[in-house]
C-alpha positions in Angstrom: -13.2 1.0 14.2 -12.6 4.3 15.8 -10.3 4.9 18.7 -11.3 6.9 21.7 -10.8 10.6 21.0 -7.6 11.9 22.6 -6.8 15.3 24.1 -4.0 17.3 22.7 -2.8 20.8 23.3 -3.2 23.5 20.7 -0.8 26.3 20.0 -2.4 28.7 22.6 -2.6 26.0 25.2 -6.3 25.3 24.7 -7.4 21.6 24.9 -8.6 20.1 21.7 -10.3 16.8 21.0 -10.3 14.9 17.8 -10.7 11.3 16.6 -7.1 10.1 15.9 -8.4 7.1 13.9 -10.4 9.3 11.6 -7.6 11.8 11.3 -5.2 9.0 10.3 -7.6 7.8 7.6 -7.9 11.3 6.3 -4.1 11.6 6.2 -3.9 8.3 4.3 -6.0 9.6 1.5 -4.0 12.9 1.2 -0.7 10.9 0.9 -2.5 8.5 -1.5 -3.5 11.4 -3.8 -0.4 13.5 -3.7 2.5 11.2 -2.7 4.8 11.7 0.2 6.8 14.6 -1.2 3.8 16.3 -2.8 2.0 16.4 0.5 2.5 19.5 2.7 1.8 19.9 6.4 -0.9 22.3 5.4 -2.5 19.7 3.2 -2.5 17.3 6.1 -3.8 19.6 8.8 -6.6 20.9 6.6 -7.7 17.4 5.7 -7.3 16.1 9.2 -9.1 19.0 10.8 -6.3 19.7 13.3 -3.5 22.2 13.8 0.2 21.5 13.6 0.8 21.2 17.3 -2.0 18.6 17.5 -0.6 16.7 14.6 2.9 16.6 16.2 1.5 15.6 19.5 -0.6 12.7 18.2 1.5 11.4 15.3 5.0 13.0 15.4 6.5 14.6 12.3 5.4 14.1 8.7 7.7 11.1 8.3 6.4 9.4 11.4 2.8 10.1 10.3 3.5 8.6 6.9 4.9 5.4 8.5 1.6 5.1 10.5 -0.3 5.7 7.3 1.5 2.8 5.6 0.6 0.5 8.4 -3.1 1.7 8.2 -3.0 1.1 4.4 -1.6 -2.4 4.8 -4.3 -3.3 7.3 -7.1 -1.6 5.4 -7.3 -0.9 1.6 -4.5 -3.4 0.7 -5.5 -6.1 3.1 -6.4 -8.2 0.1 -2.6 -9.0 -0.1 -2.9 -10.9 3.2 -6.1 -12.6 2.2 -4.6 -13.8 -1.1 -1.8 -15.6 0.7 -4.4 -17.8 2.3 -5.5 -19.2 -1.1 -4.9 -23.0 -1.5 -2.7 -22.8 -4.6 0.1 -20.6 -5.8 -1.9 -19.6 -8.9 -4.9 -18.6 -6.8 -2.5 -16.5 -4.6 -1.3 -14.7 -7.8 -4.9 -14.3 -9.1 -6.1 -13.0 -5.7 -3.3 -10.4 -5.5 -3.6 -9.2 -9.1 -7.3 -8.9 -8.9 -7.0 -7.1 -5.6 -4.7 -4.5 -7.3 -7.3 -4.0 -10.1 -10.2 -3.7 -7.6 -8.3 -1.2 -5.5 -6.8 0.8 -8.3 -10.1 1.3 -10.2 -12.4 1.8 -7.2 -14.0 5.3 -7.7 -14.0 5.8 -4.0 -10.2 5.8 -3.9 -7.5 7.8 -5.5 -6.3 5.9 -8.6 -3.4 3.6 -8.2 -1.6 2.5 -5.0 -0.4 4.7 -2.1 2.7 2.6 -1.7 3.7 2.9 -5.4 2.8 6.6 -5.5 4.9 7.2 -2.5 7.9 5.3 -3.9 7.8 7.2 -7.2 7.7 10.6 -5.5 11.0 9.8 -3.6 13.8 10.0 -6.0 16.8 10.2 -3.6 18.1 6.7 -2.8 19.1 7.9 0.7 15.7 9.3 1.5 14.5 7.5 4.7 11.0 7.2 3.3 12.3 5.6 0.1 14.3 3.2 2.1 11.3 2.4 4.2 9.2 1.7 1.1 12.0 -0.4 -0.4 12.2 -2.5 2.8 8.5 -3.1 2.7 8.7 -4.2 -0.9 11.5 -6.6 0.0 9.5 -7.9 2.9 6.5 -8.6 0.6 8.7 -10.4 -1.9 10.1 -12.5 0.9 6.7 -13.5 2.2 5.6 -14.5 -1.4 8.8 -16.4 -1.9 8.2 -18.4 1.2 4.6 -19.1 0.1 5.9 -20.3 -3.3 8.6 -22.5 -1.7 5.8 -24.2 0.2 3.9 -24.6 -3.1 6.9 -26.4 -4.6 7.2 -28.7 -1.6 3.5 -29.5 -1.8 3.7 -30.3 -5.6 1.6 -27.3 -6.4 4.4 -25.7 -8.5 6.9 -27.5 -10.7 10.1 -28.5 -8.8 12.2 -26.3 -11.2 10.2 -23.2 -10.4 12.2 -20.2 -9.0 10.1 -19.0 -6.0 12.1 -15.7 -5.7 11.7 -14.9 -9.4 7.9 -15.7 -9.2 7.6 -13.4 -6.2 9.5 -10.6 -8.0 7.4 -11.1 -11.1 4.1 -10.8 -9.2 5.3 -7.7 -7.4 6.4 -6.2 -10.7 3.1 -6.8 -12.4 1.2 -5.4 -9.5 3.3 -2.3 -9.3 3.0 -1.8 -13.1 -0.8 -2.1 -12.9 -0.9 0.5 -10.1 1.0 2.9 -12.3 -1.3 2.2 -15.2 -4.4 2.7 -13.0 -2.9 6.0 -11.7 -2.6 7.2 -15.3 -6.1 6.3 -16.4 -6.1 2.7 -17.5 -9.5 1.1 -17.3 -10.6 -1.9 -15.4 -10.9 -3.9 -18.6 -7.4 -3.0 -19.7 -6.0 -4.0 -16.3 -7.8 -7.3 -16.3 -6.3 -8.0 -19.7 -2.9 -7.5 -18.1 -3.9 -10.1 -15.4 -4.9 -12.6 -18.0 -1.6 -12.2 -19.9 0.4 -12.5 -16.7 -1.4 -15.7 -15.8 -0.5 -17.2 -19.2 3.2 -17.0 -18.1 2.4 -18.7 -14.7 4.0 -22.2 -14.3 1.7 -25.1 -14.8 
């Protein structure tokens, strides 16, 4: 759903109107294709159809824009993660998340792979604030999954000797791995084979 177009000021002081919601979506796909470090301000302004002063006025700097893009990505293309957590069993949660990764990573309308994984791999410096942001989001996802699997144990849905933190890390690892495979040309059939293999290791 689009937001009301906002007025910003261009470099020569002329008023400029653009749809910030649409511009943010366009930025998301640029970062998704090129990764954070591989994306230049020129790439962004060209794709968003705005100039640099307008970008800064509406979204802040590149880092600030990328954080907004990550939120948009979480609420949009990767919303399947939230939906999977609503499944009635832990196994269904795992299936929903892994199938969501396959669907997203092989959808011809999207860049292959995952924006989050692509962004992480492009930031090699451990002190890079974007890498730290992505690491924090990964840890948050693991914590949410861990809590869901703790609930599954208490409900008798998982064996009492299951390790919820290890299961959460296992699921995140498989999903990240499949995203890398998708980005390097793996087919949907190949990724679904990974899902089936991972499910064979799931506690019964």
